[in-house]
C-alpha angles and dihedrals in degrees: 000000000000123000118206129179128186114215118188119208121195122181121192126179123182107224104162141067128227124288090207096118096247105161093209092057101031128212115291110201109223113200111199115237123219125251118247125213122227124232123217091276098031094111089066092051125088118261113236123207098202127111087272098233081174120018116233087213129082127208088058124155105249097234094049095071122068109244136195111254088231090073086077096051087104099035095183096049111132117222097175094112099035106039085207094164097051097274116161104252092170092058092047092052093044092052091044092056090049094053090053088061093042089051091063089060093046091050089051091052093050090048088059093054119097110274092237088063102038096030087212118148106228098184120142098249116137107279101231093047090048092050092050093048091051093048092050093048097050163135100048136156106278123236097196116133112279097250092057093049100039104027106022097045097046088047093057090041086059091049090055089045094056092053089068096032092056090048090066100267125138122246096266093053090047090051092050089050091050090049093051094047096045092045106039103022098040116014097038093024126040098007094046089069087067108027145007114276112262128232098217093043091058088059107026097049099060099027100050087030086064091055095045094040093054090049092048091046091061096035091058090055091047091056093047091048088054092057097272093285133124117199087353090299122122090195091055090047093053091047092050092049091051093050093046092055114003094169094058092042092050089048092055090046092053090050092052092049092048095041092228142064104285091149125030099235141152131031129245130176150184112234147180123217138175115233122196112225125212091248091060095258123128119230118200108209131195111212131194120178118189136165121209128197121216120194137055122354132022120311107260123214088219090059096050098043119112142157130244115170136335123209119182119216130207113283129195093206105135092196115075134127088286087087089069115093137179126197137189130192148117133287131199112219115214096181133188116258088240089079091059095215134115122263113247147151116274136186117246138189132193136193116200148170115224102204096179135347084268103046138044140153126210141186108215129190130192127182133171139160106231136163131270112243091220106038102019090227121139115264127188113231120195131181129177132169142170109227142178123217128201116198125208122208088026093177092059129080091234110060126177112211142186123224131206132167151120132258148136141256124207138173130223092002087283114146090203089068093051110131123193116227140182120211144193135175152140133259149167124235119196118192112215094179139321093297106030135056141159126223140179128187149167119222127185117209121200128189119195091193095062098015089236126163116198128179117204122189119193145177122197145179112223126206123191117202126233115359090345120206108013106157 
């Protein structure tokens, strides 16, 4: 039977004088240092006491290491495959391999759910033929229940996101990783064996996953900083940590079972922090937290890794989840007679990414139950499109813009009525503040299949997450 003991080591050295204003002592200016994260083998590496212009450790949270401003000269540069800024590629690849195996279990669980919940076709067709047929048919607008599409998918998008984020990548790289995993691994991979890839899942999973994933990324550290408890309960804390990042938690669990690093998981760090003393002085403390295993087998870095405290520093990164925006509003449908339905007002919602003040892309969705012109019966009208917007006068609060995109219209949720359309239009965007804006536009939709011409007029309230527009 194995015997394991966790021994915590904390080192604190007072290296500063008081800032109390005593003329005899003087005022020593204490400049806070930034915490550094440990890689899997960091405990075997020397500790440097410099300003850490470049950290010797990998697996470092992006914001915790001072960076040259020039790293953001190309703000949408992707470093996933190069690790050019010291990101931990090995951890990213290790976690990616793990999630491929976990995905098999998740797919098996979904396959066991009732078909009216999962919407998965579980017929006995040959798998590869079924996968190819689904890929060729898609993407289509998904009919899964709302909590799978708009809670489940963003949740797993956030899980993918944290894999890269915890491997030392900045937010943009983590979003790109989430997009690739959710698109090619899941939507056109595992899930395509059971159903046709979905339009909204391709966008909602990585985009809202970015928002959720960044929140979960910081919430996990907040819980750990508070001793790993939630509502004074260690069990609740462990449960919350698992739900916030199941992939990392499972990875650490596998390592504990195997007694060695099978998966590169977890994050530890060395850090500096300033502590206010009761006498008004400020104590700068250097902290190292380590866990050691005693018993059979080699001591594993994964089994001695722990968290102490995380302190974010100012970052000049212009690309964070504040570029994600959601809008709601109303749209008047002036439809072609070919549709045979009455014109009416309809609610609409959009999810977009605002890359710069001059450029954005949005997925928009409109749905209304209106009346047939011939029978008077209620008919469900749906329209969705993926559009790009270019804004003029980008430095002003009021910005005219042009819109162009592609999409589809369908009636009665029947895929056989789906009609492909191209669109173009004009609009006005008014910035209220960094997070809120108003916009109004006119968009013309044309279908070559039915030779339809539709004019849609809309007004919307836009919300940008996080710090919003920060360029």
